C-alpha positions in Angstrom: 5.8 5.3 10.1 8.6 7.3 8.4 6.9 8.1 5.1 8.2 11.7 5.3 12.0 11.8 5.5 14.0 14.6 7.0 17.7 15.0 7.7 19.5 17.8 9.5 22.9 19.3 10.3 23.4 20.8 13.8 26.4 22.2 15.5 27.1 25.1 18.0 26.5 27.7 15.3 24.2 26.3 12.6 21.0 24.3 12.3 19.7 23.3 8.8 17.2 20.6 7.7 16.2 19.1 4.4 14.6 16.1 2.8 17.8 15.7 0.7 21.2 15.0 2.4 23.0 15.8 -0.8 21.4 19.2 -1.1 22.1 19.9 2.6 25.8 19.1 2.1 26.0 21.4 -0.9 24.0 24.2 0.5 25.8 24.3 3.9 29.3 23.6 2.5 29.6 20.5 4.7 32.1 17.7 4.4 30.9 14.9 2.1 32.8 12.3 4.1 30.8 9.1 4.2 29.6 7.4 7.4 31.5 4.1 7.9 28.7 2.5 10.0 26.0 3.4 7.5 28.2 2.0 4.7 28.8 -1.2 6.7 25.0 -1.6 7.2 24.5 -1.0 3.5 27.1 -3.5 2.3 26.0 -6.2 4.7 22.3 -5.9 3.6 21.2 -5.4 7.2 18.7 -2.9 8.5 19.9 0.6 9.4 19.8 1.1 13.2 19.7 4.7 14.0 20.0 8.3 12.9 23.1 7.9 10.8 22.8 9.0 7.1 25.4 8.2 4.5 27.1 11.5 5.3 29.0 11.8 8.5 28.0 15.4 9.1 24.2 14.7 8.7 21.7 12.9 10.9 18.2 11.7 10.0 15.1 12.0 12.1 13.7 8.6 13.1 10.1 7.7 12.2 7.8 9.6 14.5 10.6 11.7 16.0 10.3 15.5 16.5 13.4 17.6 17.1 13.2 20.9 19.0 16.2 23.2 18.5 16.2 26.2 20.9 18.8 28.8 21.7 19.6 27.1 25.0 19.1 23.4 24.3 18.0 20.6 22.0 15.0 18.4 22.8 13.3 15.4 21.3 9.7 14.2 21.4 7.9 11.2 19.9 4.6 11.1 18.1 2.4 8.1 18.4 4.1 4.9 17.3 3.2 1.3 17.4 3.2 -0.1 20.9 5.0 -3.4 20.7 3.9 -4.6 24.1 0.2 -4.2 23.3 -1.9 -7.4 22.8 -5.3 -7.5 21.2 -7.7 -10.3 22.4 -11.2 -10.3 21.0 -14.1 -12.7 21.8 -14.5 -14.4 18.4 -13.0 -15.0 15.0 -15.7 -12.8 13.4 -14.8 -9.9 15.6 -11.1 -10.1 14.5 -12.2 -10.3 10.8 -14.6 -7.4 11.1 -12.1 -5.3 13.0 -9.4 -5.9 10.5 -11.6 -5.2 7.5 -12.6 -1.9 9.0 -9.0 -0.9 9.6 -7.9 -1.9 6.1 -10.8 0.0 4.6 -9.9 3.1 6.7 -6.3 2.8 5.7 -7.1 2.9 2.0 -9.5 5.8 2.5 -6.8 7.7 4.4 -4.4 7.2 1.5 -7.1 8.6 -0.8 -7.6 11.8 1.2 -7.9 14.7 -1.1 -7.9 12.4 -4.2 -10.6 12.1 -6.8 -8.9 9.4 -8.9 -5.9 7.2 -8.6 -4.0 4.3 -10.1 -3.3 1.0 -8.3 -0.4 -1.3 -8.9 -2.4 -4.5 -9.2 -0.6 -7.9 -9.1 -3.7 -10.0 -8.6 -2.3 -11.0 -5.2 -3.5 -10.5 -1.7 -1.6 -7.3 -1.1 -2.8 -5.1 -3.9 -6.2 -6.6 -4.7 -7.9 -5.6 -1.4 -6.5 -2.1 -1.8 -8.0 -1.9 -5.3 -11.3 -3.2 -4.0 -11.6 -0.6 -1.2 -10.4 2.2 -3.4 -13.1 1.3 -5.9 -15.7 1.3 -3.1 -14.5 4.8 -2.0 -14.1 6.6 -5.3 -16.1 4.4 -7.7 -14.6 2.0 -10.2 -14.5 4.6 -12.9 -12.0 6.6 -10.8 -9.5 3.7 -10.4 -7.2 2.4 -13.0 -5.3 -0.8 -12.5 -1.7 -1.2 -13.6 -0.1 -4.6 -13.9 3.5 -5.6 -14.8 3.8 -8.1 -17.6 6.9 -10.2 -18.1 7.7 -13.3 -20.2 8.4 -15.4 -17.2 5.8 -17.9 -15.9 6.9 -17.4 -12.3 6.1 -13.7 -12.4 3.0 -13.8 -14.7 0.1 -12.3 -12.9 -2.1 -11.6 -15.9 -4.9 -14.1 -15.2 -5.3 -13.1 -11.5 -5.1 -9.4 -12.2 -7.6 -9.8 -15.0 -10.1 -11.5 -12.7 -9.8 -8.8 -10.1 -10.2 -6.0 -12.7 -13.3 -7.7 -14.1 -14.8 -8.3 -10.7 -14.3 -4.7 -9.6 -15.1 -3.1 -13.0 -11.6 -1.5 -13.3 -9.8 -0.6 -16.5 -6.6 -2.7 -16.6 -3.4 -1.4 -18.2 -0.4 -3.6 -18.9 3.1 -2.3 -18.1 5.4 -4.3 -20.3 8.6 -5.2 -18.5 9.9 -8.1 -20.6 13.3 -6.4 -21.1 13.5 -4.6 -17.8 16.0 -7.0 -16.1 18.1 -5.6 -13.2 20.5 -2.9 -14.4 19.3 -3.2 -18.0 19.6 0.1 -20.0 22.1 1.3 -17.5 22.8 4.6 -19.2 19.1 5.6 -18.4 19.1 4.3 -14.9 18.1 7.1 -12.5 20.2 7.5 -9.3 19.1 9.1 -6.1 21.6 11.9 -5.1 21.7 11.0 -1.4 21.7 7.2 -1.2 23.0 4.1 -3.1 20.0 2.1 -2.0 18.0 1.0 -5.0 15.5 -1.6 -6.2 16.6 -4.1 -8.8 13.3 -3.5 -10.6 13.8 0.2 -11.1 12.5 0.1 -14.7 9.4 -1.7 -13.6 8.6 1.2 -11.3 9.6 3.9 -13.8 7.4 2.4 -16.5 4.5 2.2 -14.1 4.8 5.8 -13.1 5.0 6.8 -16.8 1.9 4.8 -17.5 0.0 6.4 -14.6 1.0 9.9 -15.6 0.0 9.2 -19.2 -3.5 8.3 -17.9 -3.7 11.6 -16.1 -3.1 10.3 -12.6 -1.2 12.1 -9.8 -1.5 9.3 -7.2 -0.5 5.7 -7.3 -1.5 3.2 -4.5 0.8 0.2 -4.0 0.8 -2.9 -1.7 4.2 -2.4 -0.2 4.4 -4.0 3.2 2.1 -7.0 2.8 4.6 -9.7 3.5 5.7 -7.9 6.7 2.1 -7.1 7.8 0.6 -10.6 7.4 3.7 -12.7 8.0 5.6 -14.4 10.8 2.7 -16.2 12.6 5.1 -19.1 13.6 3.3 -20.0 16.8 0.0 -20.4 15.0 -0.6 -23.9 16.5 -0.4 -22.9 20.1 -2.4 -19.7 19.4 -5.1 -21.7 17.6 -5.1 -24.3 20.3 -5.8 -21.7 23.0 -8.5 -19.9 20.9 -10.3 -22.8 19.2 -9.4 -26.0 21.0 -7.5 -29.2 20.2 -9.7 -30.3 17.3 -9.2 -27.4 15.0 -5.5 -27.1 15.9 -4.8 -30.7 15.1 -6.8 -30.6 11.9 -4.7 -27.7 10.7 -1.5 -29.5 11.8 -2.5 -32.5 9.7 -2.5 -30.3 6.6 1.1 -29.5 7.2 2.0 -33.1 8.0 0.5 -34.3 4.7 2.9 -32.0 2.9 6.0 -32.2 5.1 5.6 -35.4 7.1 5.0 -35.7 10.8 8.6 -35.6 12.1 9.4 -32.4 10.3 6.0 -30.9 11.1 6.4 -31.5 14.9 10.0 -30.1 14.8 9.2 -27.0 12.8 5.6 -26.2 13.8 5.4 -27.2 17.5 8.9 -27.2 19.0 10.7 -24.8 16.8 8.6 -21.7 17.4 8.8 -22.1 21.1 12.6 -22.4 21.1 13.0 -19.5 18.7 10.7 -17.4 20.9 12.9 -17.9 24.0 15.9 -16.1 22.6 16.6 -12.5 21.6 16.0 -11.5 18.0 19.2 -11.3 16.0 19.9 -10.2 12.4 21.7 -12.3 9.9 25.1 -10.9 8.9 26.7 -12.3 5.7 29.9 -14.3 6.0 31.6 -12.2 3.3 31.6 -9.1 5.4 35.0 -8.0 6.6 35.8 -8.2 10.4 36.1 -4.5 10.9 32.6 -3.9 9.5 31.2 -6.8 11.4 32.6 -5.2 14.6 30.9 -1.9 13.7 27.5 -3.7 13.4 27.9 -5.3 16.8 28.3 -2.0 18.6 25.3 -0.2 17.0 22.0 0.4 18.8 18.9 -1.7 18.0 15.8 -0.4 16.3 13.2 -0.2 17.5 14.5 0.0 21.0 11.6 -2.0 22.4 11.8 -4.8 19.8 12.0 -7.6 22.4 8.6 -6.4 23.7 6.9 -7.5 20.5 4.8 -10.7 20.2 6.5 -11.4 16.9 9.9 -9.8 16.9 10.7 -10.5 13.2 7.4 -9.1 12.1 8.0 -6.0 14.2 11.5 -5.6 12.9 10.3 -5.7 9.3 7.2 -3.5 9.8 9.1 -0.8 11.6 12.3 -1.1 9.5 14.2 2.1 8.8 15.1 0.9 5.3 11.4 0.5 4.3 10.6 3.9 5.8 13.5 5.4 3.8 12.6 3.5 0.7 9.1 5.1 0.6 10.5 8.6 0.7 13.2 7.6 -1.9 10.5 6.2 -4.1 8.6 9.4 -3.9 11.7 11.2 -5.3 11.7 8.9 -8.4 7.9 9.2 -8.9 8.0 13.0 -8.6 9.8 13.2 -11.9 6.6 11.9 -13.5 4.3 14.2 -11.3 3.3 11.1 -9.3 2.9 10.6 -5.6 3.0 7.0 -4.3 0.9 6.1 -1.3 1.1 3.0 0.8 -2.1 2.0 2.7 -0.5 -1.1 4.3 1.8 1.1 6.4 -1.1 2.8 8.1 -0.3 3.2 11.8 -3.6 1.8 13.1 -3.5 -1.2 10.8 0.1 -2.0 11.7 -0.7 -1.7 15.4 -3.6 -4.2 15.1 -1.6 -6.7 13.1 1.3 -6.5 15.5 -0.9 -7.2 18.5 -3.3 -10.0 17.4 -2.6 -13.7 18.1 -0.5 -15.7 15.6 -3.4 -17.8 14.2 -4.8 -14.7 12.6 -1.7 -14.7 10.3 -1.3 -18.4 9.6 -3.2 -21.6 10.2 -1.4 -24.7 9.0 -0.7 -24.4 5.3 -3.0 -21.4 5.0 -1.4 -18.0 5.1 -3.2 -14.7 5.8 -6.4 -16.3 7.0 -7.8 -13.1 8.5 -7.2 -11.2 5.2 -8.8 -14.0 3.1 -11.8 -14.2 5.4 -12.4 -10.4 5.1 -12.3 -10.4 1.3 -14.6 -13.4 0.5 -17.4 -11.1 -0.7 -15.2 -8.6 -2.5 -12.6 -10.5 -4.6 -12.8 -13.5 -7.0 -12.5 -16.9 -5.3 -9.4 -17.7 -7.4 -7.6 -14.8 -5.8 -8.9 -15.2 -2.3 -7.8 -18.8 -2.2 -4.6 -18.7 -4.2 -1.7 -20.4 -2.5 1.2 -18.8 -4.3 2.3 -15.3 -5.4 4.3 -13.9 -8.2 8.0 -14.3 -8.0 10.7 -12.4 -9.9 13.7 -14.5 -8.6 14.4 -16.0 -12.0 14.2 -12.6 -13.7 16.6 -11.2 -11.0 19.2 -14.1 -11.4 19.0 -13.8 -15.2 19.8 -10.1 -14.9 22.9 -11.0 -12.8 24.4 -13.4 -15.2 27.9 -12.2 -16.3 26.9 -11.8 -20.0 24.2 -9.3 -18.9 26.6 -7.2 -16.8 29.5 -6.5 -19.2 30.3 -3.2 -17.4 30.3 -4.7 -13.9 34.0 -6.0 -13.6 35.5 -2.6 -14.5 33.1 -0.8 -12.1 33.4 -3.1 -9.2 37.1 -3.9 -9.4 38.1 -0.3 -9.5 40.8 0.2 -6.8 38.8 3.1 -5.3 35.6 1.2 -5.0 34.0 1.8 -1.6 33.0 -1.8 -1.0 36.7 -2.7 -0.5 36.5 -1.4 3.1 33.6 -3.8 3.9 33.4 -6.9 1.6 35.9 -9.7 0.9 37.4 -9.2 -2.5 37.4 -13.0 -3.2 33.6 -13.0 -2.8 33.2 -10.1 -5.3 35.4 -11.7 -7.8 33.5 -15.0 -7.4 30.2 -13.2 -7.9 31.4 -11.6 -11.1 32.0 -15.1 -12.6 28.3 -15.9 -12.0 29.0 -18.1 -9.0 26.1 -17.1 -6.7 25.5 -19.8 -4.1 22.4 -18.4 -2.6 20.3 -15.3 -1.9 23.0 -13.8 0.3 25.4 -13.8 -2.7 22.8 -12.3 -5.0 22.2 -9.5 -2.5 25.9 -8.9 -2.2 26.4 -8.6 -5.9 23.3 -6.3 -6.2 
């Protein structure tokens, strides 16, 4: 799944490998010329598509790839990876739920291999709470400490849910105060990875969490990264449920959507739309502010994974197997290592991912209910308020507040520098507009970030 990152330099005379491109460039005296395609992918906010690193001279191994370098030739081999053409069809709902629960439990146990205590990033949501529950079952509640971000924004306030989970599981709960940790705040202390400009807007949320875990004597932190990808994209749920359970249940679930959205919109979006979308090839969104030359570079690149169109749910497969998420995990390990912490990500377990890619859509969504298989599997383990919650924490308002011009006094001088790399890829008018605070949507916010 790409949790361990490795890059390499190879020519007729030399072969060298490292987990750090920057160190490889320095140690081998290589050119530090940057890769134009990789920069185009970065500035357009699309997924990387292949072996290109940010340095032209260096390539990266893909997730699950093994490279053989011999005197006479170079070969490649693939370890086991998710099989996108595979479909799982079981006899009953209960079999699906039991099978999923066992895979999730096993994924958490694998992430705890060689561990006698750990911290869990606990939001009180349906990504992290099951991880905390299975971790407590494996090691005992006394060996698990829960860390929860706390901000002064109602949209992102998870305190009540996290408190209920901690009480139910018998965990100690520690608050990580992030009230002042808006994007790019305290910029002089902002850590920067030496090999990539990729970054989370919530860097200080993470840094403070690692510091808290280290202060409690932990060396391992479990997080719920990957939940939205793992449990999402069940767009054809109606047709899937119709085939599995019959007309009555499918119509009942459709009515719940119609009560919220009206019948015309419901029929268009839930019945016709998924069938029409499923008939075409999966395409990525490319922002309109990307310059034509970079847009052309993106059109010529390979797709990843190569067999994407074999997947039952292409967008789910694209996100679960994304190279950016694989790289992000290894990058995050670099940040955490400065605190003596190793992050672990149970939801990216190979067997769990394979199962969720191959099950029918109604396991992921039924009408207005999301993640029904997960909710059913955790009924006995988590508080009802958490199992049945319909929303989740959002940090969008925190993000947008951090991007207001008065909170970025250094940004114009930095971004409008004549030598700024973005000039080869992004329209200058768009950048100048963003700096005034004119962000018309999520695409603009990503562009400014």
